[in-house]
C-alpha positions as CSV (number, residue, x, y, z in Angstrom):
1,M,-32.3,4.1,36.0
2,L,-31.6,3.6,39.6
3,D,-29.1,1.5,41.1
4,V,-29.6,-0.1,44.5
5,S,-28.7,3.3,46.2
6,G,-31.2,5.4,44.2
7,K,-28.3,6.9,42.2
8,T,-28.7,7.5,38.2
9,N,-26.5,4.4,37.0
10,V,-24.7,6.7,34.3
11,N,-23.7,3.2,32.3
12,S,-27.2,1.8,32.2
13,V,-28.6,5.1,30.7
14,S,-25.9,5.5,28.3
15,K,-26.6,1.7,27.0
16,I,-30.4,2.5,27.1
17,K,-29.9,5.5,24.6
18,I,-27.1,2.9,22.5
19,V,-29.9,0.8,22.2
20,N,-32.8,2.9,21.5
21,L,-30.6,4.8,18.8
22,R,-29.7,1.6,17.4
23,K,-33.7,0.8,17.0
24,R,-34.5,4.2,15.6
25,K,-31.3,3.7,12.9
26,K,-33.3,0.3,11.9
27,M,-36.8,1.8,12.0
28,I,-35.6,4.6,9.9
29,T,-33.9,2.0,7.3
30,E,-36.9,-0.1,7.2
31,E,-39.1,2.8,6.5
32,M,-36.7,4.1,3.7
33,K,-36.6,0.3,2.1
34,K,-40.3,0.3,2.3
35,Q,-40.5,3.9,0.4
36,L,-38.0,2.6,-2.3
37,I,-40.1,-0.3,-2.8
38,D,-43.4,1.5,-3.0
39,K,-41.5,4.2,-5.6
40,I,-39.7,1.5,-7.7
41,N,-43.1,-0.1,-7.9
42,S,-45.5,2.6,-9.0
43,T,-42.8,3.9,-11.5
44,N,-43.1,2.8,-15.5
45,D,-39.8,4.6,-16.1
46,E,-37.6,2.8,-17.8
47,N,-34.6,4.8,-18.0
48,V,-35.1,5.4,-13.9
49,L,-35.5,1.8,-13.3
50,E,-32.1,1.3,-14.8
51,E,-30.2,3.7,-13.2
52,I,-31.6,2.6,-9.8
53,Y,-30.7,-1.0,-11.3
54,R,-27.2,0.4,-11.8
55,I,-26.5,2.1,-8.4
56,L,-27.5,-1.1,-7.1
57,E,-25.4,-3.2,-9.1
58,A,-22.4,-0.8,-8.3
59,G,-22.8,-1.2,-4.7
60,D,-22.1,-4.9,-5.1
61,I,-18.8,-4.6,-7.4
62,E,-15.7,-4.8,-5.7
63,V,-12.9,-3.0,-8.1
64,D,-9.3,-3.7,-7.2
65,M,-7.6,-2.4,-9.9
66,V,-8.3,-0.9,-13.3
67,I,-7.0,-2.1,-17.0
68,L,-5.7,0.3,-19.0
69,S,-5.5,-0.3,-22.8
70,E,-1.7,0.2,-24.2
71,D,-3.3,3.8,-25.8
72,Q,-4.2,4.7,-22.2
73,K,-0.7,3.9,-20.5
74,T,1.2,6.4,-23.5
75,Q,-1.2,8.9,-22.9
76,I,-0.1,8.8,-19.2
77,D,3.2,8.7,-20.0
78,Q,3.4,11.2,-22.3
79,G,1.7,13.5,-19.5
80,L,4.2,12.8,-16.8
81,K,7.0,13.7,-19.6
82,D,5.8,16.7,-20.2
83,L,5.1,17.5,-16.7
84,E,8.6,16.7,-16.1
85,E,10.0,18.9,-18.7
86,G,7.8,22.2,-17.9
87,R,5.0,21.8,-20.5
88,V,2.2,22.6,-18.8
89,L,-0.9,25.5,-18.6
90,S,-2.4,26.5,-15.6
91,N,-6.3,26.3,-15.5
92,E,-6.9,29.8,-16.4
93,E,-4.3,29.7,-19.5
94,A,-6.1,26.4,-21.0
95,N,-9.3,28.1,-20.4
96,R,-8.5,30.9,-22.2
97,Q,-7.0,28.7,-25.3
98,I,-10.1,26.7,-25.0
99,D,-12.7,29.9,-25.5
100,E,-9.9,31.1,-28.4
101,W,-10.1,27.9,-29.8
102,L,-14.1,27.7,-29.6
103,R,-14.8,31.5,-31.2
104,K,-13.0,29.9,-34.3
């Protein structure tokens, strides 16, 4: 845009670009919603519908804390104790032992 002196006003140009980007993003989002709705309406695959529902529900749930069972707490404590006492395996050694166990 030109200001009164005939020079390009950079602030106005920047504002126009930002507005255009927001409009474009909104159009893309709206189009995506329409396409998703069309695809959901056209499918009869119950598994697909359940997965879409699960994904959308997960977005609405806020998880503040995970509640562990006593057994889970005991297993975590045992793992930390093993770590402190040096009872650990490298990833390579663990994979080797798993492979060996699977061959039995």
